[in-house]
C-alpha positions as CSV (number, residue, x, y, z in Angstrom):
1,M,5.3,21.9,2.4
2,L,8.3,20.0,0.7
3,C,8.3,17.8,3.8
4,L,4.6,16.8,3.1
5,V,5.3,16.3,-0.5
6,Y,8.1,13.8,0.5
7,L,5.8,11.8,2.8
8,Q,3.3,11.3,-0.4
9,I,5.6,9.8,-2.5
10,Q,7.7,7.7,-0.3
11,R,8.6,4.4,-1.9
12,L,8.2,0.7,-0.5
13,T,10.0,-2.0,-2.1
14,F,8.1,-5.0,-3.3
15,D,9.5,-7.0,-0.1
16,D,8.4,-4.4,2.2
17,Q,4.9,-4.1,0.4
18,I,4.6,-8.0,1.1
19,K,5.7,-7.8,4.7
20,S,3.0,-5.1,5.1
21,F,0.3,-7.1,3.5
22,K,1.4,-10.0,5.8
23,K,1.0,-8.0,9.0
24,T,-2.4,-6.5,7.9
25,K,-3.7,-10.1,6.9
26,E,-2.7,-11.4,10.4
27,A,-4.3,-8.2,12.0
28,I,-7.7,-8.8,10.1
29,T,-7.5,-12.5,10.9
30,A,-7.1,-11.8,14.5
31,K,-10.2,-9.6,14.5
32,L,-12.3,-11.5,12.2
33,G,-11.5,-15.1,12.9
34,E,-9.8,-17.3,10.5
35,A,-13.0,-18.5,8.6
36,A,-14.3,-14.9,7.9
37,A,-11.0,-13.7,7.2
38,N,-10.4,-16.4,4.5
39,K,-13.7,-15.4,2.9
40,H,-12.7,-11.7,3.1
41,F,-9.5,-12.3,1.3
42,N,-10.8,-14.9,-1.3
43,D,-13.4,-12.2,-2.2
44,A,-11.1,-9.4,-2.4
45,T,-9.5,-7.7,-5.5
46,Y,-5.7,-7.2,-5.3
47,F,-3.7,-4.7,-7.3
48,I,0.0,-5.0,-7.6
49,G,1.9,-1.7,-9.2
50,I,5.4,-2.3,-10.2
51,G,7.2,0.5,-11.9
52,N,8.8,3.8,-11.9
53,T,7.7,6.5,-9.4
54,S,8.7,9.5,-11.7
55,H,5.3,10.1,-12.8
56,S,3.8,10.4,-9.3
57,K,6.8,12.6,-8.1
58,M,6.3,15.3,-11.1
59,Y,2.5,15.0,-10.4
60,S,2.9,15.7,-6.6
61,L,5.5,18.3,-7.3
62,S,3.2,20.2,-10.0
63,Q,0.5,20.6,-7.3
64,L,2.5,23.0,-5.3
65,F,3.1,25.5,-8.2
């Protein structure tokens, strides 16, 4: 059970998040084509969260007890 909690609260650096976004964008572009992908990305809403993970860790752990 603790292993599952650990997996839920893994952290990615901001650089890792950007790299992941780029890979995802490339995959979507390959699937939809450049024009449709550009429309998709231009119409999308983006959320960037930067901060401490302590709150999410404590929330996840509290669900065990």
